[in-house]
C-alpha positions as a printed Julia matrix, in Angstrom:
97×3 Matrix{Float64}:
  0.41   0.06    0.17
  1.34   3.14   -0.44
  0.49   6.96    0.92
 -0.55  10.2    -0.48
 -0.95  13.16    1.48
 -3.06  16.04    1.48
 -3.13  19.7     2.92
 -5.92  20.01    4.86
 -8.57  22.5     3.47
 -8.41  25.72    5.02
 -5.0   25.27    6.54
 -3.47  28.44    6.77
  0.33  29.57    6.52
  2.27  32.5     6.82
  5.61  33.66    7.92
  6.29  34.98   11.51
  9.98  36.11   11.81
 12.4   32.94   11.29
  9.81  30.37   11.4
  6.01  30.22   10.18
  2.78  30.12   11.67
  0.13  27.37   10.63
 -3.45  27.47   11.47
 -5.38  24.37   10.7
 -9.38  24.47   10.97
 -9.6   20.72   11.52
 -8.11  21.41   15.32
 -8.65  25.21   15.23
 -5.26  25.6    17.05
 -2.1   27.52   15.04
  1.23  25.87   15.32
  4.79  26.86   14.71
  5.95  25.24   11.67
  9.98  25.41   10.29
 10.84  26.24    6.97
 10.88  22.81    5.97
  7.56  21.83    6.69
  6.15  25.27    5.1
  7.71  24.1     2.32
  5.84  20.73    2.11
  2.48  22.75    2.67
  3.11  24.96   -0.29
  3.76  21.88   -2.34
  0.68  20.36   -1.1
 -1.51  23.53   -1.86
 -2.19  22.45   -5.48
 -2.92  18.85   -4.99
 -2.17  15.9    -3.09
  0.84  14.11   -3.58
  3.33  11.56   -2.11
  6.84  11.68   -0.75
  8.49  11.48   -3.97
  6.27  14.05   -5.72
  7.04  16.23   -2.77
 10.7   15.77   -2.76
 10.92  16.0    -6.6
  8.89  19.82   -6.24
 11.48  20.83   -3.53
 14.16  19.85   -5.75
 13.38  21.51   -8.84
 12.84  24.51   -6.31
 15.63  24.56   -3.98
 18.29  22.34   -6.01
 18.74  20.07   -3.08
 20.03  16.38   -3.28
 17.95  13.47   -3.28
 18.5   11.54   -0.34
 19.04  14.39    2.55
 16.05  15.82    0.82
 13.92  12.57    1.33
 14.72  12.05    4.99
 13.54  15.75    5.65
 10.22  15.18    4.05
  9.39  11.49    5.66
 10.39  13.71    8.96
  8.22  16.51    8.18
  4.78  14.45    8.13
  4.5   12.76   11.64
  4.3   16.74   12.67
  2.23  17.89    9.98
 -0.26  15.3    10.52
 -0.46  15.53   14.09
 -0.74  19.14   14.31
 -4.18  18.62   11.43
 -2.34  20.6     8.7
 -2.18  17.06    6.4
 -4.16  14.26    6.49
 -3.18  10.69    4.9
 -4.78   9.43    2.0
 -4.03   5.59    0.81
 -3.49   5.11   -3.01
 -4.04   1.3    -2.48
 -1.44  -1.12   -3.71
  1.38  -0.1    -6.09
  1.99  -2.98   -8.51
 -0.51  -5.29   -7.99
 -1.67  -7.55  -10.78
């Protein structure tokens, strides 16, 4: 089973000095997020995606390398999900016949 991530509808993200403030309508809370989490939320603004798609978009924009970028994105998911900023969507099984 593969996973896709979607930004929760109505999430607002604004710069706040050196960090970002993100409001989640799902929880009603505003949380502080780092640059990496804010970048992931920006990529998910247009459409849901998996880690690979988010990494590709960030690499194209920031000229970052693959392995460290993938680690950064994968470590962002739990925080974004727990904060109510991102939802997990199952895409079914890949490669099943």
